C-alpha angles and dihedrals in degrees: 000000000000114000116232118224094240089057094057128085129244121350117220118253107251114243120260096257088067092054088046092056115076093211095048091051092049093052093043089053092048088050090050094052091049095044097102099025112131089235091054132228102264095127093050090051089054092048096052092047092046092051093048094049093048104036101030108030093152090059095053110109121248125258115298109253097189127072097316111148099196104048095073088051094052093041091056094056120086103194122106094238092058090050089055094048093045089051089052092049091053092044092057089075090067090068112012135066110265095245090061100032094064096050092090 
């Protein structure tokens, strides 16, 4: 069963760089508005992660070294698309609960 964001506990407080960026703040607010919507907030999650990966690559967290099932898969790929998706995967931990952040 896929966990819905509204069924999960606390969301992390996004780091200061996200509030200092107009685009990050805009996406975070859209995500917050959709958090409890019946249709979910999947699209907003993807948009925030994509923006961070593209506009703030130095702020993307490093590879997960614990039990992350996806990081080894992404690290083994050499194409540019996989690198961007991997950065988005890691960026999600900045604004999503861990149990949801590591699903993609």
